Residue frames as qw, qx, qy, qz and C-alpha x, y, z in Angstrom:
[[0.535, -0.715, 0.430, 0.135, -2.96, -2.69, 16.01],
 [0.574, 0.645, -0.493, -0.106, 0.06, -3.45, 13.88],
 [0.910, -0.313, 0.267, 0.058, 1.72, -6.84, 14.29],
 [0.469, -0.482, 0.564, 0.480, 5.10, -8.11, 13.11],
 [0.518, 0.357, 0.679, 0.379, 3.67, -9.08, 9.71],
 [0.179, 0.939, 0.293, 0.020, 2.23, -5.60, 9.23],
 [0.283, -0.850, 0.284, 0.343, 5.55, -4.03, 10.19],
 [0.572, -0.131, 0.653, 0.478, 7.30, -6.28, 7.65],
 [0.417, 0.673, 0.539, 0.285, 4.95, -5.07, 4.87],
 [0.032, -0.992, -0.070, 0.097, 5.48, -1.48, 5.89],
 [0.469, -0.627, 0.448, 0.431, 9.27, -1.88, 6.02],
 [0.566, 0.151, 0.662, 0.467, 9.30, -3.48, 2.56],
 [0.293, 0.825, 0.437, 0.206, 7.07, -0.82, 0.98],
 [0.173, -0.962, 0.085, 0.192, 9.02, 2.03, 2.54],
 [0.569, -0.408, 0.529, 0.480, 12.35, 0.49, 1.47],
 [0.502, 0.415, 0.604, 0.459, 11.17, 0.28, -2.15],
 [0.097, 0.945, 0.299, 0.094, 9.75, 3.81, -1.99],
 [0.376, -0.826, 0.217, 0.360, 13.04, 5.15, -0.66],
 [0.523, -0.183, 0.613, 0.564, 14.80, 3.74, -3.74],
 [0.183, 0.367, 0.651, 0.639, 12.25, 5.02, -6.27],
 [0.080, 0.182, 0.234, -0.952, 10.73, 8.48, -5.94],
 [0.449, -0.082, -0.474, -0.753, 7.84, 7.64, -8.29],
 [0.541, -0.305, -0.784, 0.001, 6.75, 4.80, -6.01],
 [0.234, -0.248, -0.528, 0.778, 7.07, 7.07, -2.99],
 [0.244, 0.039, -0.096, -0.964, 4.78, 9.63, -4.65],
 [0.561, -0.188, -0.636, -0.495, 2.16, 7.00, -5.47],
 [0.495, -0.292, -0.757, 0.311, 2.26, 5.54, -1.97],
 [0.065, -0.172, -0.346, 0.920, 1.91, 9.00, -0.42],
 [0.402, -0.042, -0.301, -0.864, -1.10, 9.68, -2.63],
 [0.596, -0.230, -0.735, -0.227, -2.75, 6.34, -1.88],
 [0.450, -0.273, -0.686, 0.502, -2.12, 6.59, 1.85],
 [0.014, 0.086, 0.204, -0.975, -3.43, 10.15, 2.03],
 [0.406, -0.256, -0.548, -0.685, -6.85, 9.16, 0.66],
 [0.630, -0.247, 0.331, -0.657, -9.85, 8.77, 2.92],
 [0.394, -0.179, 0.897, -0.087, -10.23, 5.09, 3.88],
 [0.662, 0.463, 0.526, -0.264, -13.34, 4.54, 1.77],
 [0.494, 0.807, -0.205, -0.251, -11.83, 6.23, -1.28],
 [0.059, -0.604, 0.790, 0.086, -8.54, 4.36, -0.81],
 [0.561, 0.029, 0.816, -0.136, -10.38, 1.03, -0.59],
 [0.667, 0.639, 0.292, -0.247, -12.28, 1.79, -3.80],
 [0.319, 0.816, -0.439, -0.199, -9.16, 2.86, -5.65],
 [0.206, -0.444, 0.872, 0.014, -7.28, -0.24, -4.55],
 [0.683, 0.262, 0.648, -0.212, -10.22, -2.41, -5.61],
 [0.613, 0.757, -0.034, -0.224, -9.91, -0.95, -9.12],
 [0.096, 0.705, -0.699, -0.078, -6.17, -1.60, -9.14],
 [0.483, -0.174, 0.846, -0.142, -6.82, -5.15, -7.95],
 [0.737, 0.485, 0.398, -0.252, -9.40, -5.76, -10.66],
 [0.467, 0.799, -0.336, -0.175, -6.95, -4.55, -13.29],
 [0.065, -0.584, 0.809, -0.033, -4.18, -6.77, -11.92],
 [0.685, 0.028, 0.688, -0.239, -6.44, -9.84, -11.78],
 [0.749, 0.624, 0.058, -0.216, -6.70, -9.62, -15.56],
 [0.402, 0.702, -0.582, 0.084, -2.94, -10.14, -15.68],
 [0.872, -0.107, -0.442, 0.182, -0.79, -12.90, -14.27],
 [0.079, -0.753, 0.335, -0.561, 0.00, -11.07, -11.01],
 [0.430, 0.089, -0.805, 0.398, 1.72, -12.65, -8.01],
 [0.500, -0.641, -0.576, -0.091, -0.43, -13.21, -4.94],
 [0.491, -0.387, -0.328, 0.708, 1.86, -11.13, -2.73],
 [0.047, 0.201, 0.209, 0.956, 0.86, -8.06, -4.75],
 [0.467, -0.542, -0.488, -0.500, -2.74, -8.63, -3.69],
 [0.633, -0.478, -0.471, 0.386, -1.58, -9.10, -0.09],
 [0.325, -0.073, -0.068, 0.940, 0.07, -5.69, -0.38],
 [0.219, -0.388, -0.368, -0.816, -3.13, -4.13, -1.72],
 [0.601, -0.567, -0.555, -0.099, -5.04, -5.64, 1.20],
 [0.551, -0.348, -0.337, 0.679, -2.54, -4.16, 3.66],
 [0.146, 0.098, 0.110, 0.978, -2.83, -0.72, 2.05],
 [0.349, -0.561, -0.542, -0.520, -6.60, -0.78, 2.57],
 [0.584, -0.560, -0.505, 0.298, -6.06, -0.67, 6.33],
 [0.063, -0.959, -0.031, -0.275, -6.06, 2.77, 7.94],
 [0.637, -0.714, 0.240, 0.164, -3.37, 1.87, 10.48],
 [0.764, 0.030, 0.379, 0.522, -1.02, 0.61, 7.77],
 [0.364, 0.742, 0.266, 0.495, -1.66, 3.64, 5.53],
 [0.293, -0.949, 0.026, -0.116, -1.10, 6.00, 8.44],
 [0.732, -0.510, 0.309, 0.328, 2.20, 4.32, 9.38],
 [0.672, 0.302, 0.367, 0.567, 3.45, 4.43, 5.78],
 [0.128, 0.900, 0.176, 0.378, 2.54, 8.12, 5.56],
 [0.501, -0.850, 0.148, 0.070, 4.46, 8.80, 8.76],
 [0.771, -0.267, 0.384, 0.433, 7.51, 6.92, 7.52],
 [0.559, 0.450, 0.388, 0.578, 7.54, 8.55, 4.08],
 [0.245, -0.367, -0.156, 0.884, 6.99, 12.03, 5.49]]
């Protein structure tokens, strides 16, 4: 079940995607993956980003994208 915090993440991601078509494409691809595959792909992205000085909210975003309900809602919103 999505709560207000989840909806805030979704709103922010969709707003960014609506301003940048390349981000929209990537989000659509990520969100269309099977949950297990999506989790593995995001783990690889996270590992890469940990090697850099990445803000913690980026990792919060990756965690949100691992969730099926969040991915499904983003897919619905992006069309």
